[in-house]
N, C-alpha and C positions, 0 to 999 in steps of 0.2 A: 714908709713905703705905702703908696696907695693900694687898696685891695684890687686884686685881679678878678674881675667878674666873669661869668660864663659867656655873656654876649650871645653870639650866634652858635657857640659850641665848638669852634675850631680847635682851640687848645685842649679842651676836654676830650675831644675825639682823638687827638694825637696821644694824649696821656693814656687813654683807654686802650689804644692800639699797643702802646709800649707795655702796659701791665698785663695784657692778654685776658683770657677768660677767667683767670683766677684772681685778678686784681679788682679793686673796688675804687671807682672814681666818683666823687661828688662835686657837682658844679653848683655854685650859689650865685644867683643873679637877683639884683634889687628890683628890676623892672619885670613885672609879671608877664607882659606881652613878649618881651625878649626871651624869658624863661620858657614860655609855652612853645615858642618857635624853635628854640634850641632843643627842647625835649623831643619835639616831633621830628626834627631833622636828624638828631642823633639816633632815635629809634629806627627811622627809615634806613639809616646807614648801618644799622646793626651794632652800633657802639653801646657798650654797657656802661652808661653814665646815669647817675641819680641826680636829676636837676631839681633844685630847690629854690624857692623865692625867699629872699631875706638879705640881711647885711652879712656878707661873708668875710668881713675884715678879720674875724677870729676863727674862721673855718665854720664847720657845721657840727656842733657838739655831739649830736646823736651818732655821727659817723667818725668821731675822733678815734685815734689820734690824727692830727693833721700836721703837715710840714709846710713851712713857708714863712 
């Protein structure tokens, strides 16, 4: 299965909404420009998402466990 990257942050925002203020959502995007844009948009929207730059195929180890 191909990795699902953060992109513009739409899916991360939906997941953050579902997990609420007590949840922790990490989005990983390979493209630094997309990651920066997503982080800015998510912060403006009040979504609690930790956006990281990298290969998210195996999740983001510091914020494990991951499902997917």
